[in-house]
C-alpha distance (Angstrom), angle and dihedral (degrees) to the residues before:
residue distance angle dihedral
M1 . . .
L2 3.85 . .
F3 3.86 89.8 .
L4 3.79 90.1 52.4
I5 3.83 92.3 51.2
Q6 3.76 91.4 47.7
N7 3.81 91.3 48.5
K8 3.77 91.5 49.5
R9 3.78 91.0 51.0
S10 3.86 88.1 50.5
E11 3.76 90.1 52.9
N12 3.77 91.1 50.2
F13 3.88 89.9 49.0
I14 3.81 92.4 51.0
S15 3.77 91.4 47.2
E16 3.78 92.3 52.3
D17 3.76 91.4 46.4
S18 3.76 90.9 52.1
M19 3.76 89.2 50.7
N20 3.82 90.4 53.4
Q21 3.82 89.7 50.4
N22 3.74 90.5 53.2
Q23 3.73 89.7 51.3
Q24 3.80 98.2 50.9
F25 3.82 93.8 86.5
Q26 3.74 105.4 84.8
E27 3.81 123.9 -172.5
P28 3.81 97.7 -108.4
E29 3.78 90.2 52.0
L30 3.74 92.4 47.7
L31 3.80 91.6 49.2
A32 3.81 90.2 51.0
M33 3.85 90.7 49.9
A34 3.75 92.0 50.8
R35 3.78 93.7 48.3
R36 3.82 91.0 50.8
A37 3.77 90.3 50.7
Y38 3.86 91.5 50.3
E39 3.83 89.4 53.2
S40 3.80 96.1 44.2
N41 3.77 123.6 85.9
P42 3.80 129.2 -143.4
L43 3.80 107.3 -127.1
W44 3.77 127.9 -164.2
D45 3.81 137.2 158.8
V46 3.79 112.9 -87.5
S47 3.77 123.7 -144.4
K48 3.75 107.3 -159.2
E49 3.84 91.8 -154.2
D50 3.83 87.7 68.7
C51 3.83 95.6 50.5
A52 3.84 136.4 100.5
L53 3.77 125.7 -178.1
L54 3.80 117.5 -131.5
V55 3.75 113.4 -157.3
I56 3.82 103.0 -163.5
D57 3.78 120.4 -151.5
M58 3.79 100.0 -38.4
Q59 3.75 87.9 159.6
D60 3.80 134.9 139.4
E61 3.78 94.7 -94.4
F62 3.77 91.6 62.0
V63 3.80 104.5 25.7
K64 3.83 108.8 32.4
P65 3.81 105.8 95.4
H66 3.78 118.7 -109.2
W67 3.88 93.7 -11.4
T68 3.75 101.6 114.5
P69 3.84 138.1 10.0
Y70 3.86 85.4 -112.0
W71 3.78 93.1 65.5
V72 3.82 112.6 132.2
P73 3.83 106.1 -154.5
E74 3.90 92.3 -163.5
A75 3.79 89.7 56.8
T76 3.79 90.4 56.2
R77 3.87 89.5 49.8
Q78 3.81 89.3 53.3
V79 3.81 97.2 52.4
A80 3.89 94.2 97.9
R81 3.78 92.0 49.0
I82 3.88 93.5 46.4
K83 3.80 88.1 47.1
S84 3.79 90.7 55.7
V85 3.84 90.0 54.6
I86 3.78 91.8 46.8
E87 3.79 90.7 52.1
H88 3.87 91.1 49.1
F89 3.78 89.4 54.2
R90 3.81 91.8 47.7
A91 3.78 92.8 47.1
N92 3.81 89.5 53.9
K93 3.83 92.7 44.5
L94 3.79 91.8 -116.6
P95 3.85 121.0 150.2
V96 3.85 118.4 -91.7
I97 3.77 112.7 -166.4
Y98 3.82 124.2 -175.3
T99 3.78 130.2 -158.0
V100 3.78 129.0 -163.0
F101 3.79 137.6 178.2
S102 3.83 108.8 -120.8
K103 3.79 143.2 146.8
T104 3.74 105.9 -75.6
H105 3.78 127.9 169.2
Q106 3.82 91.9 -5.1
Y107 3.82 87.2 -65.1
L108 3.79 89.6 -70.1
D109 3.78 91.0 121.2
R110 3.88 93.2 65.7
P111 3.83 123.6 108.4
K112 3.75 107.0 -87.9
T113 3.80 89.0 -128.3
G114 3.81 90.2 63.2
P115 3.79 96.2 94.1
F116 3.82 90.9 59.0
M117 3.83 86.8 64.6
S118 3.83 98.7 43.1
N119 3.85 100.8 95.0
R120 3.81 96.8 75.0
Y121 3.75 97.1 131.2
P122 3.83 106.1 26.6
H123 3.84 92.2 166.6
L124 3.83 94.4 62.5
T125 3.81 114.7 106.1
V126 3.79 99.3 178.4
D127 3.85 119.4 114.9
Q128 3.78 106.8 -102.6
S129 3.80 97.9 179.7
D130 3.80 93.0 106.6
Y131 3.80 94.5 53.7
F132 3.83 121.1 100.3
V133 3.80 94.1 4.3
K134 3.81 105.0 115.4
G135 3.81 97.7 15.0
E136 3.84 98.5 -139.8
V137 3.80 117.0 -166.2
Y138 3.84 110.5 -125.9
E139 3.82 109.8 -88.2
E140 3.85 96.5 -115.7
L141 3.74 91.7 55.0
R142 3.83 100.4 39.6
P143 3.82 112.4 155.8
L144 3.83 120.9 -116.0
P145 3.81 114.7 -107.2
E146 3.77 92.5 -102.3
E147 3.85 95.4 49.5
I148 3.79 120.8 99.6
V149 3.82 122.3 -114.4
I150 3.83 113.6 -166.8
H151 3.77 116.1 -155.7
K152 3.83 104.1 -150.3
P153 3.75 130.1 -166.6
S154 3.79 99.9 -150.5
Y155 3.83 142.7 19.2
G156 3.77 101.9 -74.0
A157 3.83 119.3 67.9
F158 3.80 91.1 -139.7
F159 3.79 98.0 53.9
D160 3.81 109.2 106.7
T161 3.86 94.1 -24.2
P162 3.83 133.8 109.8
L163 3.82 92.0 -116.0
E164 3.82 96.5 113.4
T165 3.82 92.9 48.3
I166 3.82 89.8 48.2
L167 3.83 92.3 50.4
K168 3.79 92.5 48.1
N169 3.81 92.1 49.9
L170 3.84 88.7 50.3
G171 3.81 91.2 50.9
V172 3.80 90.5 -120.8
T173 3.82 119.0 162.5
T174 3.82 100.3 162.5
V175 3.80 125.5 53.5
V176 3.82 123.8 -162.6
I177 3.76 111.7 -154.3
C178 3.83 128.3 -153.8
G179 3.80 133.6 154.2
T180 3.73 137.3 61.9
L181 3.02 150.9 -2.7
T182 3.78 98.8 19.0
N183 3.79 96.8 -161.3
Y184 3.78 97.6 38.5
C185 3.81 120.9 32.7
C186 3.80 98.3 8.7
G187 3.78 94.7 44.1
T188 3.76 93.1 44.8
T189 3.78 92.3 49.6
A190 3.82 89.8 50.6
R191 3.78 90.9 52.7
Q192 3.80 92.8 46.6
A193 3.79 90.6 49.2
Y194 3.76 91.5 49.9
E195 3.83 91.1 52.4
R196 3.72 88.9 52.4
S197 3.78 91.3 55.4
Y198 3.78 98.1 -106.3
R199 3.80 119.8 140.5
V200 3.77 106.9 -118.9
I201 3.84 126.8 -148.5
F202 3.78 109.9 -173.2
G203 3.81 120.0 -162.6
S204 3.80 112.0 -127.1
D205 3.84 95.9 -164.7
I206 3.79 98.3 28.2
T207 3.80 94.8 61.4
A208 3.74 124.1 71.5
T209 3.74 140.5 -175.2
D210 3.78 137.8 -168.9
D211 3.77 96.6 -105.4
P212 3.82 117.2 47.5
E213 3.81 92.1 -151.9
L214 3.77 91.4 63.2
Q215 3.80 95.5 51.5
E216 3.81 96.1 77.9
A217 3.79 91.8 36.9
E218 3.78 89.9 61.2
L219 3.75 94.2 42.4
K220 3.87 89.6 54.6
V221 3.81 91.1 53.6
L222 3.76 92.3 48.1
R223 3.84 91.5 48.1
K224 3.75 93.2 53.6
G225 3.74 98.4 45.9
F226 3.74 119.6 6.8
A227 3.85 120.4 20.0
M228 3.80 151.5 22.5
V229 3.79 102.5 -110.8
L230 3.80 114.6 -149.1
S231 3.79 139.5 162.2
A232 3.80 120.1 -113.4
A233 3.80 90.2 -103.0
E234 3.79 91.2 51.3
I235 3.82 91.2 49.1
L236 3.80 93.2 50.6
H237 3.79 89.9 47.5
R238 3.78 92.5 54.1
L239 3.81 91.9 46.3
R240 3.80 96.1 53.2
């Protein structure tokens, strides 16, 4: 009987100790931990033979100055830097794959929820019927005849496209992402690639969005959960 009482007391002690352990994480500490994680960067060795470059939506609608209300000025400013990365991949005979938004399958291949998000700029009165029809890559970044251009129906480059099959056939295990918009098509593509077990390298100064305040916010999320975030110079250094 004495043993049973002692054992019961021991159980109570362990239970209370476990409770204390669960209570040791306080909100300020957790906030500090989260912030450190958002600022940190996962680092791994990169084998260039395993890499492909994804040039996301660097098309006239987003890059050609003053042409549409969807123009991203920062994307235009990054053209030369993106071009240098493209040329590095070409010089090393590594795959360069482009994506564009365009009119595919009479728009019947879009997520059915798309129309709920269509009224972004209700004050605009310009005719937008010519936008996102052909999906032309911006002139200074035009693909070579043998390079693949994927016409995608939604934000992510993997959604309802042959991209994953193409990457598998090329033997690619790491994707390097550049283009626009950082927190839409580029970020969605990074998440989709991560979920498909690809290693993701995300360009910090070769991706652009329409609000500068949101650029770093998206990079922080990607650093913590999905990608190694590097500048163009850092990417080229690792792919030497």
